[in-house]
C-alpha positions as MATLAB code, in Angstrom:
seq = 'MCVAIPSRVTRLCGMTVTVECFGIEREVSVALMGEPIAVGDYVLVRSGRHAIERIDRDRALDVLSVMEQFLTTIEAEAASEQRLGGATTGRGA';
ca = [
      90.137  116.627   78.190;
      88.837  115.688   81.433;
      90.365  113.728   84.321;
      88.451  111.660   86.809;
      89.902  110.698   90.122;
      88.910  107.528   91.824;
      87.402  108.135   95.203;
      86.082  106.258   97.901;
      82.623  106.984   99.467;
      82.570  107.643  103.004;
      79.275  109.170  103.582;
      75.785  109.602  101.781;
      73.242  112.414  102.061;
      70.851  112.365   99.500;
      72.103  113.698   96.194;
      75.574  114.441   97.738;
      78.256  112.199   99.109;
      81.492  112.389  101.138;
      84.336  110.920   99.141;
      88.224  110.399  100.036;
      91.019  110.436   97.949;
      94.609  110.569   99.236;
      93.186  111.574  102.871;
      91.512  114.545  101.236;
      87.714  114.332  101.982;
      85.163  116.207   99.676;
      81.559  116.511   98.960;
      80.249  115.676   95.594;
      77.130  115.551   93.697;
      75.894  112.099   92.609;
      73.232  113.732   90.475;
      74.957  112.242   87.246;
      75.104  108.676   88.483;
      72.752  106.375   86.799;
      73.070  103.634   89.514;
      72.783  103.430   93.462;
      76.187  103.728   95.346;
      76.813  102.757   99.032;
      79.376  103.721  101.587;
      82.751  101.740  100.646;
      81.995  102.035   96.826;
      84.726  103.594   94.584;
      83.452  106.379   91.963;
      85.031  108.592   89.402;
      85.140  112.130   90.420;
      85.153  114.642   87.470;
      85.985  118.255   88.241;
      86.335  117.583   91.887;
      82.576  118.170   92.114;
      80.553  115.257   90.032;
      80.666  111.460   90.701;
      80.038  110.157   87.326;
      80.527  106.544   87.328;
      81.105  103.322   89.916;
      84.165  101.450   89.303;
      85.556   98.138   90.773;
      87.567   98.594   93.847;
      90.656   96.700   92.187;
      90.678   99.007   89.382;
      90.349  102.243   91.534;
      93.270  101.014   93.577;
      95.535  100.367   90.402;
      94.687  103.783   89.352;
      95.385  105.316   92.640;
      98.343  103.793   92.613;
      99.840  104.833   89.544;
      98.811  108.274   90.471;
     100.444  107.981   93.679;
     103.824  106.919   91.803;
     103.347  110.023   89.496;
     102.969  112.490   92.093;
     105.981  110.922   94.108;
     108.151  111.317   90.935;
     107.197  114.833   90.530;
     107.628  115.805   94.112;
     110.990  114.274   93.861;
     111.871  116.245   90.708;
     110.855  119.513   92.257;
     112.779  119.121   95.548;
     115.775  118.109   93.376;
     115.333  121.116   91.032;
     114.826  123.493   94.384;
     118.242  122.026   95.694;
     119.761  123.123   92.487;
     118.516  126.587   93.095;
     116.123  126.201   90.310;
     118.445  125.485   87.592;
     117.156  123.759   84.515;
     118.458  120.097   84.249;
     118.535  120.259   80.544;
     115.402  118.517   79.655;
     113.363  120.519   77.209;
     115.680  123.302   77.142;
];
């Protein structure tokens, strides 16, 4: 299974673009894209290296919101577990 992350295009440079997601910028290839893209477009980035599809802004923002909620939950659980000294919380044990 492969996860693709919605990212906003911030710069264009031939077959490489710069995208931003959660404040992190990276350069990705657009060689697999079948359509032109522009600065401000949202694309799905696979394997952190390849833009594979342009997606609607609203859809991208919805997915990013869910991802942010998930990451916040994971961080809170990790912090809670660390406060407990790494003891298991009984889930899955």
